[in-house]
C-alpha positions in Angstrom: 100.5 123.3 54.3 104.3 122.9 54.1 104.1 122.8 50.3 102.2 126.0 50.3 104.6 127.8 52.7 107.5 126.7 50.6 105.8 127.9 47.4 105.0 131.2 49.0 108.6 131.6 50.2 109.9 130.8 46.6 107.4 133.3 45.2 108.6 136.0 47.6 112.2 135.3 46.6 111.3 135.5 42.9 109.4 138.7 43.4 112.4 140.2 45.1 114.7 139.1 42.3 112.3 140.4 39.7 112.2 143.8 41.5 116.0 144.0 41.2 115.9 143.0 37.5 113.1 145.5 36.8 115.0 148.3 38.6 118.2 147.5 36.6 116.1 147.3 33.4 114.6 150.7 34.0 118.0 152.3 34.7 119.1 151.2 31.2 115.8 151.4 29.4 115.8 152.9 25.9 114.6 156.5 25.6 111.0 156.6 24.4 111.4 160.1 23.1 113.8 158.7 20.4 110.6 157.8 18.5 108.5 160.4 16.9 105.2 158.7 18.1 103.0 161.5 16.6 104.1 160.5 13.1 102.9 156.9 13.7 99.1 157.0 13.4 98.2 154.3 15.9 96.0 154.9 18.9 97.8 152.4 21.2 101.6 152.1 21.5 101.2 148.4 22.3 99.9 148.0 18.8 103.0 149.7 17.5 105.2 147.3 19.5 103.6 144.3 17.7 103.4 146.0 14.3 105.1 144.2 11.4 107.2 147.2 10.4 108.3 145.8 7.0 104.8 145.0 6.0 103.5 148.4 7.1 106.5 150.1 5.3 105.5 148.2 2.1 102.0 149.7 2.2 103.4 153.2 2.7 105.7 152.7 -0.3 102.8 151.8 -2.6 102.7 154.0 -5.8 99.4 155.6 -5.0 101.1 158.2 -2.7 102.3 160.6 -5.4 101.1 164.0 -4.2 104.0 166.1 -2.7 102.2 166.8 0.7 101.3 163.1 1.1 104.9 162.1 0.1 106.3 164.4 2.8 104.1 162.8 5.4 105.0 159.3 4.2 108.7 160.1 4.4 108.2 161.4 8.0 106.2 158.2 8.8 108.9 156.0 7.3 111.6 157.8 9.4 109.5 157.3 12.5 109.1 153.6 11.6 112.9 153.3 11.5 113.1 155.0 14.9 110.5 152.5 16.1 112.6 149.6 14.7 115.7 150.9 16.6 113.7 151.4 19.8 112.3 147.9 19.7 115.8 146.5 19.1 117.1 148.5 22.1 114.3 147.1 24.2 115.1 143.6 23.1 118.8 144.2 23.9 118.0 145.6 27.3 115.7 142.6 28.0 118.5 140.3 27.1 121.1 142.2 29.1 119.1 141.9 32.2 117.5 138.5 31.5 114.2 140.3 32.0 112.0 137.7 30.2 113.6 134.9 32.2 112.8 136.8 35.4 109.2 137.2 34.3 109.0 133.5 33.6 110.4 132.6 37.0 107.9 134.8 38.8 105.0 133.3 36.8 106.2 129.8 37.6 106.5 130.6 41.3 103.0 132.1 41.3 101.7 129.1 39.5 103.2 126.7 42.2 101.7 128.8 45.0 98.3 128.7 43.3 98.5 124.9 42.8 99.5 124.3 46.4 96.7 126.6 47.7 94.2 124.9 45.4 95.3 121.5 46.7 94.6 122.6 50.3 91.3 124.2 49.3 90.1 121.0 47.7 91.0 118.8 50.7 88.5 118.4 53.5 89.5 120.6 56.4 90.5 118.3 59.3 89.6 120.8 62.0 88.2 124.3 62.6 91.6 125.9 62.3 92.0 124.6 58.8 88.5 125.8 58.0 89.4 129.2 59.4 92.5 129.3 57.2 90.3 128.5 54.1 87.8 131.3 55.0 90.7 133.8 55.6 92.1 132.8 52.2 88.9 133.3 50.2 87.5 136.3 52.1 90.5 138.6 51.9 89.4 142.2 51.5 91.4 143.7 48.6 92.4 147.3 47.9 89.0 148.3 46.6 87.2 147.1 49.7 85.8 143.9 48.2 86.5 140.2 48.3 87.3 138.2 45.2 84.6 136.3 43.4 85.4 132.5 43.5 84.0 129.8 41.4 81.6 127.3 43.0 84.0 124.5 42.4 86.8 126.4 44.3 84.7 127.0 47.4 82.6 123.9 47.3 84.8 121.9 49.7 85.0 124.9 52.1 81.2 125.1 52.2 81.1 121.3 52.9 83.7 121.8 55.7 81.6 124.5 57.3 78.6 122.2 57.4 80.6 119.2 58.7 82.8 121.1 61.3 80.2 123.6 62.5 77.4 121.1 62.8 74.1 120.4 60.9 72.6 123.6 62.2 75.2 125.5 60.3 74.1 124.2 56.9 75.0 126.7 54.2 72.6 127.1 51.3 73.9 129.5 48.7 
């Protein structure tokens, strides 16, 4: 239990640090309006953030775009691609300035340690009813939508065995 409490404490600290980093990042975040998104014909901006700009630019420069109206649209799209390139570079620089990626990694590691510590306890036989109560309170948390999480059988198997053992044979649980 001490390992879990330490992991939860570290996770809370990393969350607080991340909140500070994210707030600083947002204060200096690049302006999205610097990109003419309408000229880039992708439904999802996340796709644009992954787009290989040079490869896409090469397809736009192919010789089959010779009509004047198409050429004008292509030149607008090429300009928007350069805006996107500058925007992505500004995001990268902002991430680097605030060590944003490192903050995300630290949070993820802290969460991972908490999950591992919790899983270790869940897999151990509960020594007494208080430990069983803790397990039940852990797996039966009612979340924001008014439901409990769905857990795998292997994750709750030991808790079910603990219920039978600690609550007596009359309390056999048959899922």
